[in-house]
C-alpha positions, 0 to 999 in steps of 0.5 A: 458065309456061304449064301446061295448056291447059284449054279445049282441053282440055274442048274435046275429047270424047277428053280426056273419055272419056279421064277417064271411063275413068282413073276407071272402068277401076282399079275395075272392073279390081280388083274383077274386074267385066266388063260382063256384072257390071253388070245394075243402078245398083243394082250399078254403086253398089254397086262406086263405094261399094266404090271410095271406102271403099277408099284403095287403089282411090283412089290405083290411080285417082289415078295412072290421072288423072294420067298422062291428065292429064300430056303426056309429050311436053313437060316437065314438067306444061304443054302 
C-alpha cells in the first residue's frame, strides 16, 4: 500500500507555504495577534514560546497540520 508521496510534497513550494500557515495561523489566532503586533523578533519569539507551553495551542497546531497533510479526495491516508 502506498502512503504519502513525501518526495513530491517536499518539492512543492505550496506544501511548504501551507505547512507554515498550518503552524502559525492557529497560534496567532489563539493569541489574537495581527501583523502589526509583530514589530520585533522578540515579540515573535515570545508568542512562539508561549504557544509551546500551551497544550491546547499545540493541539490546534497538530489538527491544522493533520488537515494540511491528509488528502481529502483519496480513501484512507494516502495520496
